[in-house]
C-alpha positions in Angstrom: 23.2 -46.7 -144.7 21.0 -45.4 -141.9 21.1 -46.9 -138.5 18.1 -46.7 -136.2 18.8 -46.4 -132.5 16.1 -47.6 -130.2 15.8 -45.5 -127.1 13.9 -46.2 -124.0 11.1 -43.9 -123.2 11.8 -44.1 -119.5 14.5 -41.8 -118.3 16.5 -41.8 -115.1 14.2 -39.1 -113.6 11.2 -41.4 -114.2 12.9 -44.1 -112.3 13.8 -41.7 -109.5 10.2 -40.6 -109.2 9.0 -44.2 -109.1 11.4 -45.0 -106.4 10.4 -42.0 -104.3 6.7 -42.8 -104.7 7.4 -46.4 -103.5 9.4 -45.2 -100.5 6.5 -42.8 -99.6 3.9 -45.5 -100.0 5.9 -48.0 -97.9 6.5 -45.2 -95.2 2.7 -44.5 -95.1 1.9 -48.2 -94.7 4.4 -48.5 -91.8 2.9 -45.4 -90.1 -0.6 -46.9 -90.5 0.4 -50.2 -89.1 2.2 -48.5 -86.1 -1.0 -46.4 -85.5 -3.2 -49.5 -85.6 -0.9 -51.2 -83.0 -1.0 -48.1 -80.8 -4.8 -48.0 -80.9 -5.0 -51.8 -80.1 -2.6 -51.3 -77.1 -4.8 -48.4 -75.9 -7.9 -50.6 -76.2 -6.2 -53.5 -74.3 -5.1 -51.1 -71.6 -8.6 -49.7 -71.3 -10.0 -53.2 -70.9 -7.4 -54.0 -68.3 -8.4 -50.8 -66.4 -12.1 -51.8 -66.7 -13.0 -49.0 -69.2 -15.8 -50.1 -71.5 -16.0 -46.9 -73.6 -13.9 -43.7 -74.0 -14.6 -40.4 -75.7 -13.4 -36.8 -75.6 -16.1 -34.1 -76.0 -16.4 -30.4 -75.2 -18.3 -29.7 -72.0 -21.6 -27.9 -72.5 -23.2 -27.9 -69.0 -23.9 -29.9 -65.9 -20.4 -30.1 -64.4 -18.4 -27.4 -62.5 -16.3 -26.7 -65.6 -16.3 -23.8 -68.1 -18.2 -24.3 -71.3 -16.3 -25.8 -74.2 -13.7 -27.4 -71.9 -12.4 -30.6 -73.5 -13.5 -33.4 -71.2 -12.6 -37.1 -71.3 -15.7 -39.3 -70.7 -15.0 -42.8 -69.4 -17.6 -45.6 -69.0 -16.8 -48.3 -66.5 -19.0 -51.3 -65.4 -20.3 -49.3 -62.4 -19.9 -45.6 -63.2 -19.1 -42.8 -65.6 -16.0 -40.7 -65.0 -15.5 -37.2 -66.4 -12.0 -35.8 -66.4 -10.9 -32.3 -67.3 -8.4 -29.7 -66.0 -7.1 -32.1 -63.4 -10.5 -32.7 -61.9 -12.3 -36.0 -61.9 -16.1 -36.4 -61.5 -17.7 -39.8 -60.8 -21.4 -40.6 -61.6 -22.6 -44.1 -60.5 -24.6 -46.0 -63.2 -27.4 -46.6 -60.7 -28.2 -42.9 -60.7 -28.4 -42.6 -64.6 -31.9 -42.6 -66.1 -31.0 -41.9 -69.7 -28.1 -41.4 -72.2 -29.1 -39.8 -75.5 -27.9 -37.7 -78.4 -29.9 -34.7 -79.5 -29.4 -32.4 -82.4 -29.9 -28.7 -82.6 -30.5 -27.3 -86.1 -29.5 -23.7 -86.5 -30.5 -22.1 -89.8 -28.6 -18.8 -90.4 -29.2 -16.3 -93.2 -26.1 -15.0 -94.9 -25.9 -12.3 -97.4 -23.3 -12.8 -100.2 -22.5 -10.6 -103.1 -21.5 -11.9 -106.5 -18.3 -10.5 -107.8 -18.7 -12.4 -111.0 -22.2 -11.0 -111.4 -20.8 -7.5 -110.8 -18.1 -7.9 -113.4 -20.5 -9.5 -116.0 -23.0 -6.7 -115.3 -20.3 -4.0 -115.7 -19.2 -5.5 -119.0 -22.7 -5.7 -120.4 -24.4 -2.7 -119.0 -21.8 -0.5 -117.3 -21.8 0.8 -113.7 -25.5 0.3 -113.3 -25.2 -3.3 -114.5 -22.3 -3.8 -112.0 -24.5 -2.6 -109.1 -27.4 -4.9 -110.1 -25.2 -7.9 -110.9 -23.2 -7.6 -107.7 -26.1 -7.0 -105.4 -26.2 -9.0 -102.2 -28.2 -12.2 -102.3 -29.6 -14.1 -99.4 -28.3 -17.6 -98.7 -29.4 -20.0 -96.0 -26.8 -22.0 -94.2 -27.9 -25.0 -92.1 -25.7 -25.9 -89.1 -26.4 -29.0 -87.1 -25.0 -29.5 -83.7 -25.1 -32.8 -81.8 -25.1 -33.1 -78.0 -24.5 -36.1 -75.8 -26.9 -35.8 -72.8 -26.6 -37.9 -69.7 -29.7 -37.6 -67.4 -29.4 -38.7 -63.8 -31.2 -38.5 -60.4 -29.6 -36.6 -57.6 -31.7 -36.8 -54.4 -34.9 -37.0 -56.3 -34.0 -34.1 -58.6 -33.5 -34.7 -62.3 -30.1 -33.3 -63.5 -28.3 -33.3 -66.8 -24.7 -33.3 -68.0 -24.3 -32.2 -71.6 -21.4 -32.4 -74.1 -21.0 -31.0 -77.5 -20.5 -34.1 -79.7 -20.8 -32.4 -83.1 -17.4 -33.6 -84.3 -17.6 -37.0 -82.7 -21.1 -38.2 -83.2 -20.1 -41.8 -83.8 -18.4 -42.0 -80.4 -21.4 -40.3 -78.7 -23.7 -42.9 -80.3 -21.5 -45.7 -78.9 -22.3 -44.3 -75.4 -26.0 -44.3 -76.2 -25.9 -47.8 -77.6 -24.0 -49.0 -74.5 -26.7 -47.6 -72.3 -29.5 -49.1 -74.3 -27.8 -52.5 -74.2 -26.7 -52.5 -70.6 -28.7 -49.7 -69.1 -31.6 -49.8 -66.7 -34.9 -50.6 -68.2 -36.8 -49.5 -65.1 -38.8 -46.3 -65.2 -38.1 -43.6 -62.7 -41.2 -42.4 -60.8 -41.2 -38.9 -59.2 -44.1 -37.8 -57.0 -44.9 -34.1 -57.5 
């Protein structure tokens, strides 16, 4: 008489993997919740300090800072504050005439050679086929840079402060929207 033994398809290693995955998922959820609480505390502290908007951008021009210096931009009810390298610059909102984002599109030409084409050409037609198949081809690469530009008046002279906001366009647009919502709608008149 034959006896048939029923075995479970799940082994102990399968259970161990499942437990490890659950521990990792629970750990990630705990980290995400902790990070959300940290961000909320930061927002609450900013509100208590009177900060409406905050962002970190690379300085482009307009301040006495080297180019590409990381700079914290803070918007208060009455002023902008720019902080970098232990230096703090204040710009009253009354002097600001515009806050905008501008893009700079840079199209570059790159020459790339095709290794696959060279190998395929060599297989089919020998060394001459490799030269033809692997020749350099022109490829255009489009790079878009975004800049946050704050325009202000200083003793009847129009001046600009510019920041590279390529990697933080959303934050830069929040500054622009804040200006459009609460900014001055009066036009600036300059006699020449």
